VOGU-3710 file (C-alpha; in Angstrom, 3 decimals, decimal comma):
1> mkkyinrill> -7,461/10,409/-31,369  -6,553/6,771/-29,689  -2,905/7,450/-30,714  -2,824/10,760/-28,743  -4,935/9,460/-25,400  -2,529/7,318/-25,601  0,024/8,981/-25,112  -1,137/11,121/-22,845  -2,202/8,356/-20,640  2,040/7,395/-20,726
11> sgmlvgaalv> 3,411/10,777/-20,700  1,281/11,362/-17,407  1,266/15,556/-18,975  2,950/15,892/-16,043  4,385/19,932/-15,350  0,395/20,676/-14,226  0,295/17,819/-11,792  3,704/18,836/-10,364  3,230/22,648/-10,238  2,202/23,006/-6,373
21> ttscgedyle> 2,742/24,769/-3,634  5,647/23,574/-1,224  4,222/23,849/2,512  1,202/23,090/4,329  -1,500/24,666/3,871  -4,806/25,954/2,610  -2,678/25,767/-0,970  -0,693/23,113/0,064  -0,504/20,943/-3,307  -2,906/23,093/-5,021
31> tvptesisda> -2,418/22,614/-8,955  -1,456/25,015/-12,103  -3,226/24,738/-15,427  -0,684/22,550/-18,103  -0,383/24,662/-20,517  0,627/27,952/-18,709  4,177/26,561/-17,783  6,862/24,704/-19,746  8,987/22,017/-18,392  11,527/23,649/-18,162
41> aavatvdnay> 10,582/26,381/-16,173  9,171/24,214/-13,922  12,557/23,361/-12,646  14,199/26,262/-13,042  15,320/26,994/-9,733  14,992/24,889/-6,335  11,804/27,300/-5,282  10,674/25,686/-8,583  11,565/22,142/-8,853  10,447/22,012/-4,578
51> kalngvaktm> 7,326/22,791/-5,501  7,249/20,015/-8,731  8,446/17,409/-5,574  5,332/18,780/-4,185  3,781/17,004/-7,674  4,784/14,213/-7,180  3,973/13,634/-3,652  0,432/15,129/-4,762  -0,651/12,669/-7,778  -0,099/9,695/-4,885
61> tiqhgnyrqg> -3,266/11,129/-3,083  -5,398/12,926/-6,128  -8,955/11,245/-8,224  -7,457/10,534/-11,497  -9,555/11,721/-14,280  -9,737/9,702/-16,970  -10,496/7,452/-14,699  -13,737/6,376/-12,517  -14,425/6,504/-8,201  -11,973/5,742/-5,821
71> fcgencimrl> -8,570/5,951/-8,585  -7,096/7,884/-6,592  -3,317/6,579/-6,711  -1,824/5,254/-3,569  -4,973/4,400/-1,591  -6,501/3,249/-4,678  -3,206/0,415/-5,415  -3,442/-0,715/-0,839  -7,114/-1,227/-2,134  -7,851/-3,383/-5,295
81> yenypsqdyy> -3,833/-4,400/-6,107  -3,003/-5,596/-2,594  -6,259/-5,446/0,225  -8,750/-6,998/-1,754  -7,148/-10,045/-3,386  -5,020/-11,246/-0,484  -5,644/-13,872/2,456  -7,178/-11,908/5,366  -8,521/-8,831/4,280  -12,673/-9,248/3,736
91> yneyasgwad> -14,956/-6,980/2,734  -17,824/-9,345/3,188  -21,071/-6,665/2,755  -19,731/-6,107/-1,116  -18,054/-9,597/-1,624  -19,731/-10,102/-4,509  -19,527/-7,500/-6,724  -15,573/-7,249/-6,202  -14,943/-11,370/-6,233  -13,481/-10,742/-9,551
101> ihnqtmhtnt> -11,038/-8,331/-8,412  -10,912/-10,692/-4,702  -10,444/-13,523/-6,588  -7,883/-12,185/-9,919  -9,798/-13,228/-13,119  -9,148/-9,780/-14,267  -5,514/-9,482/-14,642  -5,867/-11,138/-18,593  -8,339/-8,195/-19,808  -5,845/-6,272/-20,904
111> ssiynnyawy> -8,829/-3,300/-21,269  -9,491/-3,014/-17,864  -9,667/0,033/-15,887  -8,636/-2,060/-13,156  -5,359/-4,161/-15,894  -4,011/-0,440/-16,616  -4,662/2,151/-13,848  -1,723/1,142/-11,874  0,484/1,162/-14,585  -0,583/4,593/-15,499
121> yyyqiitqan> -0,538/5,690/-11,677  3,500/4,857/-11,560  4,123/5,515/-15,449  3,374/9,065/-14,958  4,805/9,519/-11,784  8,407/8,081/-13,567  7,212/10,408/-15,415  6,494/13,627/-13,339  9,929/11,971/-11,770  12,148/12,300/-14,393
131> viinridnae> 11,879/16,423/-15,400  13,684/17,329/-11,949  16,065/14,579/-12,833  17,114/15,538/-15,805  16,860/19,348/-15,269  17,494/20,181/-11,186  21,444/20,580/-12,280  20,945/23,638/-13,998  18,243/25,277/-11,674  18,867/28,244/-9,842
141> gaeadkkfik> 19,163/27,538/-6,568  21,791/25,873/-3,941  23,740/23,034/-4,223  22,672/21,455/-1,450  18,794/21,497/-2,409  18,815/21,108/-6,132  20,636/17,505/-4,592  18,219/16,829/-1,878  16,083/17,335/-4,322  17,344/15,379/-7,841
151> asaltfrays> 17,492/12,632/-4,952  14,012/12,054/-3,946  13,109/12,117/-7,493  15,389/9,376/-7,928  13,629/7,264/-5,022  9,973/8,409/-6,329  11,356/7,207/-9,464  12,873/3,832/-7,701  9,391/3,217/-6,162  7,331/3,518/-9,384
161> yeklihyycv> 9,251/0,761/-10,995  9,851/-1,003/-7,634  5,754/-1,717/-7,045  4,635/-1,801/-11,118  7,718/-5,325/-11,126  5,521/-6,996/-8,363  1,863/-6,068/-11,201  3,110/-6,837/-14,594  6,418/-8,924/-14,338  5,741/-12,025/-12,869
171> rwkdsnngaa> 8,293/-13,951/-9,705  12,081/-13,565/-9,210  11,271/-17,015/-8,685  9,986/-18,021/-12,602  12,036/-15,604/-13,896  15,382/-17,401/-15,080  16,920/-15,443/-12,720  16,127/-12,070/-14,404  15,865/-12,829/-18,312  12,015/-12,318/-18,091
181> eglplrldes> 10,525/-9,503/-19,806  11,011/-5,957/-17,372  9,842/-2,626/-18,200  10,074/-0,214/-20,649  12,595/1,730/-18,596  11,783/5,664/-18,878  14,366/7,482/-18,068  14,065/10,615/-20,098  10,456/12,941/-20,975  11,015/11,167/-24,595
191> tsslapstma> 7,423/8,943/-25,222  8,264/7,498/-28,758  8,379/3,740/-29,201  10,347/1,901/-26,340  11,015/-1,873/-25,602  10,711/-3,284/-22,424  14,149/-4,131/-20,448  14,950/-7,966/-18,870  13,341/-7,664/-15,113  17,373/-7,993/-14,055
201> evytqiykdl> 17,439/-4,811/-16,108  15,423/-2,970/-14,475  16,048/-3,917/-11,344  19,693/-2,981/-12,504  18,257/0,648/-12,386  16,403/0,329/-8,769  19,034/-0,192/-7,793  20,746/3,023/-9,909  18,807/5,487/-8,377  19,425/4,586/-5,103
211> deavalfnes> 23,082/3,965/-5,183  22,528/7,749/-6,479  19,789/9,458/-4,454  21,572/7,959/-0,932  24,763/9,376/-1,799  22,836/12,804/-3,032  20,863/12,305/0,425  24,161/12,104/2,403  26,423/15,052/0,488  24,003/17,290/0,554
221> gvdrsgndcw> 22,882/17,637/4,819  19,928/18,380/3,256  16,180/16,652/5,073  12,581/17,250/5,082  10,625/19,390/7,502  9,022/17,667/10,021  6,283/15,224/9,232  6,085/15,690/5,978  6,132/12,071/5,274  5,068/12,672/1,936
231> tanlnvahav> 8,375/13,921/0,524  10,984/11,282/-0,221  14,307/12,090/2,486  17,184/9,311/2,818  15,194/6,839/4,980  13,413/6,392/2,202  15,339/5,791/-0,498  16,965/2,955/2,101  13,051/1,979/2,610  12,853/1,559/-1,110
241> yaraalyked> 16,068/-0,210/-1,283  15,322/-2,597/1,179  11,437/-3,567/-0,228  13,505/-3,983/-3,373  16,197/-6,549/-3,119  13,371/-7,900/-0,720  11,441/-8,557/-3,457  14,864/-9,792/-6,309  15,434/-12,310/-2,838  18,910/-10,212/-2,380
251> yqtalnhakl> 18,699/-11,431/0,731  21,453/-9,517/2,356  20,946/-6,078/0,388  17,291/-5,821/2,308  18,776/-6,450/5,795  21,443/-3,993/5,061  19,310/-1,354/4,046  15,802/-2,309/6,300  18,379/-0,812/9,591  19,990/1,739/7,939
261> aeqgyplmnn> 16,056/3,322/6,992  14,477/2,219/10,490  17,227/5,270/11,446  15,434/8,058/13,717  12,448/7,016/12,868  11,550/4,454/16,441  8,531/2,272/16,487  5,295/4,321/18,079  4,263/2,998/21,832  0,310/1,651/21,750
271> eayaagfcrp> -0,781/4,741/22,865  0,487/5,709/18,947  -0,085/2,787/17,842  -4,359/3,790/19,001  -4,591/6,769/18,189  -6,222/5,899/15,141  -3,731/5,443/12,218  -5,123/8,856/10,490  -1,865/11,157/11,320  1,821/10,488/10,821
281> tsewifgsyg> 3,958/9,549/14,420  7,387/8,480/15,078  7,695/5,309/13,004  6,085/6,984/9,434  8,850/6,901/7,559  6,996/7,782/4,420  2,723/7,921/3,379  0,742/10,884/2,417  -0,672/14,212/2,821  -3,718/14,139/4,205
291> ssdennwyws> -5,427/17,840/5,442  -8,831/18,789/5,819  -7,797/21,228/2,975  -7,050/18,937/0,970  -9,968/16,121/1,243  -11,006/13,730/-1,465  -14,468/13,584/-0,799  -16,139/10,726/-1,003  -12,843/8,719/-2,749  -10,263/8,726/-0,694
301> ygtqyscngy> -9,299/5,882/1,472  -11,156/6,970/5,309  -14,269/7,885/3,044  -15,211/3,871/2,813  -12,042/1,712/5,278  -11,712/3,773/8,202  -14,102/2,962/11,486  -15,238/6,230/11,535  -15,374/6,588/8,500  -18,826/8,156/5,880
311> yasntqngag> -19,380/4,362/5,293  -18,879/2,376/9,268  -21,163/5,694/10,472  -23,956/6,007/8,088  -24,016/2,518/6,259  -24,188/-1,378/7,781  -21,511/-2,045/5,205  -18,633/-1,376/7,876  -15,095/-1,131/6,964  -12,865/-4,289/6,532
321> tigrelinri> -12,007/-7,315/8,297  -9,376/-9,413/9,342  -9,169/-12,740/8,415  -10,753/-14,987/11,649  -7,974/-17,913/11,120  -5,613/-15,068/11,112  -6,325/-13,380/14,224  -7,520/-16,023/16,055  -3,916/-17,170/15,765  -2,988/-14,322/17,524
331> pdedfrkslf> -2,568/-14,673/21,764  -5,256/-12,499/23,322  -2,591/-10,235/24,987  -0,986/-8,515/22,130  -2,609/-5,039/22,046  -2,916/-4,830/18,001  -5,554/-7,834/18,945  -7,053/-4,984/21,074  -7,955/-3,254/17,916  -10,236/-5,496/15,827
341> ltesglgidg> -13,495/-7,683/17,177  -12,228/-10,997/18,092  -14,551/-13,931/19,247  -11,783/-14,061/22,331  -12,308/-9,899/22,558  -15,796/-10,581/22,941  -16,527/-13,887/24,331  -18,693/-15,497/21,648  -18,606/-18,070/19,235  -17,962/-17,169/15,476
351> sdpaqvdqtv> -19,387/-19,999/14,675  -22,870/-19,515/15,991  -25,187/-18,513/13,595  -27,441/-16,053/15,623  -24,428/-15,285/18,153  -22,441/-14,077/14,260  -23,887/-14,152/10,862  -22,391/-16,497/9,260  -22,616/-15,287/5,329  -21,772/-11,589/6,315
361> gyigltndgt> -20,845/-11,322/9,969  -22,751/-9,635/11,941  -22,399/-10,441/15,483  -25,782/-10,297/16,947  -28,042/-9,528/14,000  -29,128/-10,588/10,538  -31,102/-9,094/7,629  -33,617/-10,721/5,764  -33,762/-8,383/3,112  -36,199/-6,348/3,889
371> rwiitdeeay> -35,125/-5,795/7,876  -33,155/-6,352/10,719  -33,463/-8,874/12,506  -31,897/-9,246/16,313  -30,273/-12,681/16,375  -28,550/-12,460/19,940  -28,756/-9,479/22,003  -26,567/-10,091/23,967  -23,280/-10,593/21,215  -24,625/-7,477/20,362
381> mkaynyvheh> -24,509/-5,550/23,594  -20,684/-7,067/24,144  -19,568/-5,693/20,285  -21,472/-2,438/21,108  -19,606/-2,017/24,295  -16,338/-3,208/23,377  -15,963/-0,543/20,603  -17,636/2,254/23,157  -14,834/1,230/25,517  -12,015/0,804/23,044
391> aasglsmpyd> -12,416/4,128/20,629  -9,757/6,150/19,829  -9,554/9,063/22,261  -10,926/12,385/20,309  -12,035/10,903/16,589  -15,486/10,631/16,255  -17,025/7,108/17,034  -16,077/3,884/15,472  -19,326/2,815/13,555  -21,400/4,599/14,294
401> seiyhlgahl> -24,236/3,263/12,046  -23,930/0,584/15,239  -23,705/-2,287/12,382  -21,118/-4,504/14,416  -18,480/-7,516/12,250  -17,011/-10,258/13,535  -13,453/-9,360/12,222  -14,068/-6,138/12,389  -11,278/-3,157/12,725  -10,277/-0,018/15,137
411> kfyvfdtpgv> -7,044/0,607/13,503  -7,572/3,260/10,617  -9,864/6,674/11,577  -10,666/9,556/9,909  -9,823/13,228/11,884  -12,518/14,750/9,790  -15,642/13,814/7,081  -16,529/11,561/4,931  -13,021/10,509/4,765  -9,942/12,649/5,774
421> gylpyirtse> -6,505/10,888/7,358  -3,215/10,852/6,512  -1,657/6,946/4,818  0,865/5,702/5,838  3,219/3,878/2,866  5,972/2,835/5,080  6,515/1,658/8,584  9,475/1,189/10,363  7,597/-2,010/11,762  7,690/-3,282/7,828
431> mllieaecny> 11,765/-3,084/7,951  11,759/-4,696/11,297  9,743/-7,202/9,551  11,950/-7,532/6,422  14,595/-7,581/8,738  13,145/-10,730/10,059  12,794/-12,252/7,071  15,867/-11,546/5,960  18,581/-13,139/8,019  15,023/-16,159/7,567
441> flgnasaaqe> 16,164/-16,634/3,957  19,847/-16,435/5,086  20,056/-19,118/8,524  20,623/-16,398/10,541  17,030/-18,574/12,781  19,108/-16,250/16,112  18,282/-12,770/14,412  15,416/-13,063/12,646  13,518/-14,238/15,796  15,582/-11,289/17,995
451> alvrlnagsg> 13,895/-9,120/15,104  9,626/-10,173/15,772  11,083/-9,807/19,679  12,402/-6,069/19,276  9,152/-5,265/17,386  6,343/-7,011/19,511  8,154/-7,124/22,593  10,598/-3,699/22,110  7,720/-1,737/22,072  5,210/-3,177/23,831
461> rnpgytcskt> 2,969/-4,604/21,700  3,083/-7,855/23,031  5,903/-7,065/25,974  5,690/-11,208/27,396  6,197/-12,196/23,125  9,806/-14,573/22,816  9,895/-16,503/19,406  12,596/-19,577/19,764  11,950/-20,829/16,853  12,979/-22,919/13,547
471> gqalfneiad> 12,320/-23,657/10,296  9,108/-24,065/8,801  7,576/-22,506/12,415  9,678/-19,718/12,168  9,088/-18,563/8,827  5,016/-19,071/9,425  6,073/-17,129/12,373  7,103/-13,730/10,467  4,221/-14,263/7,570  1,528/-14,024/10,615
481> yralelwgeg> 2,809/-11,132/12,175  3,355/-9,492/8,664  0,149/-10,154/7,892  -0,459/-8,313/11,891  1,026/-5,085/11,578  0,516/-4,587/7,804  -3,290/-5,611/7,891  -4,641/-3,035/5,592  -1,622/-1,347/4,454  -1,392/-2,293/0,968
491> fqwsdfkrwk> 0,845/-5,831/1,855  -0,344/-9,487/1,244  -1,124/-9,951/-1,858  1,814/-9,088/-2,834  3,625/-10,827/-0,206  2,366/-13,826/-0,860  3,066/-14,030/-4,499  6,795/-13,577/-4,102  6,648/-16,244/-1,713  5,005/-18,505/-3,856
501> lpierhgwaq> 1,695/-19,657/-1,914  -1,812/-19,425/-2,495  -4,349/-17,958/-1,093  -6,534/-20,201/0,732  -9,746/-18,232/1,593  -12,207/-20,337/3,930  -15,829/-19,508/4,439  -17,633/-19,900/8,051  -18,819/-24,007/8,473  -14,417/-24,382/7,298
511> ggnahpavav> -13,298/-21,923/9,957  -13,433/-18,962/7,863  -15,414/-15,258/7,792  -14,746/-15,792/4,094  -18,670/-14,548/1,714  -19,110/-17,132/0,047  -17,649/-15,781/-3,516  -14,963/-15,533/-2,569  -14,222/-18,309/-0,081  -11,467/-20,012/-3,245
521> tiqpnevnnw> -8,027/-21,493/-3,440  -6,087/-19,434/-5,940  -2,977/-21,725/-6,531  0,241/-19,350/-7,957  0,447/-21,170/-11,225  -3,273/-19,659/-11,730  -4,808/-16,406/-13,143  -1,569/-15,746/-14,990  0,724/-16,813/-12,641  -0,324/-14,061/-10,549
531> twdvpraetd> 1,064/-11,553/-12,791  -1,190/-8,847/-14,066  -1,239/-8,282/-18,823  0,835/-5,021/-20,103  -2,265/-2,059/-20,810  -3,289/-2,432/-24,636  -3,195/1,577/-23,453  0,656/0,797/-23,889  1,203/-2,113/-26,284  -1,616/-0,172/-29,488
541> yndayksind> 0,648/2,585/-28,768  4,430/1,099/-28,196  4,663/-0,438/-31,167  7,969/-2,012/-29,824  5,321/-3,990/-27,760  3,739/-4,812/-31,465  6,789/-6,647/-32,449  7,476/-8,826/-29,160  3,371/-10,635/-29,600  3,755/-10,577/-33,468
551> pte> 7,564/-11,088/-34,382  6,080/-10,687/-38,034  6,024/-6,967/-37,411
//
């Protein structure tokens, strides 16, 4: 029975999840029972193959039944694998309960659902993509559509392997130029035992998939429709290429593809930036589907982490706060800073325990366990008025519970209850930050400065922004703006891992805003070198891992 369960875990029982309708609307992403159709029928025609492609997009958004609440694809990865364990994302109300995730103490617990979820999830996408990749050439339909569908599936597969490397492999810096253990490269529909390839071999396959995808997208002349940001297209392929090359420290390749990924997706203006990050904008290269007819209810990202979602509206929990030290380094004239409750923006002193609770960060309030106590009415009213003055137009009021935390965001909203909204996976802003970083490491300081200026001044986010920094100061500037721009979107843990930088969270007495349970420093060589061990759900099933772990077998 256990082997059977693990076989399901790895292979994904794919086609049932993959067979869905091709357009948005009331029946978008509606599933078909696994038993109702064969893999061959799933990709027998172009129409069916488009449905299967939408099925991959659905896998990235649905609650996965093998797991508990909140394991909903990419939104779970963003929260548990990136935001929580990072340096500058806090959820102090829940810090004690989630300290093991914040502090990365579960990386060797191979039986934990937190250890195996990312593995399960991304290999499910890989196996779904393999069905399409290996069968679409024989489908009935226009050749151009077949090329587009295959290219999109190749991009989904590359995206998944690129993400798996972040969590289950060592840093490229520590990989002996890629000789370290990588991942099993499953490129067909088999579920037999398969030894892991090296990291270098995995990257070679990612590059190969994306080279083929780019060629097929260009040959097809086809693109996704309108704002269907959940379908991988040419820009997504270039963006995933840029990410993979960046993590591999192949900076020239990353730079080249980041520039190509940006084409046709201009930076959004401040009005669009402040509209709630819940619907696609001009710079959403890749993202989720998030309409009300596909409601994940209490397991959506927006329910718990949007400023007008259910939790922020009905509980004291808030919706996540930015690191105090980071946001205080950002100039007050930067538009993005206005999307957070800051000391300078409110005119309060975060070190004053009357104005800001020094454990959880309530503004003007504290709670003795039985009741709310107003500690500074003026500070409280400043937060109240600021939220009402800066609320996004046309959406429900942020923090309707009227409990405010220092550092609380006004970035992510929902447009329907309890947490309905689209989520960005890749934006043009990220590509500009990749440009800046790559140029820095290539020794092109002026080009790195120029990329920062385009992002910050060219977009209008800080029209007066200039940059003449060099050396470590320039790197710090890139890291700060990457943390600010992409805050809450699931990046900073992987950034610090590949940079081999420590995470340093400070409590209120040290100038930060971390709860005591997570106010720790995590060095790069600690917590299993920030690498999740391969889950038992894989090693118990895959005999090739047994021979690696026990040479006598």
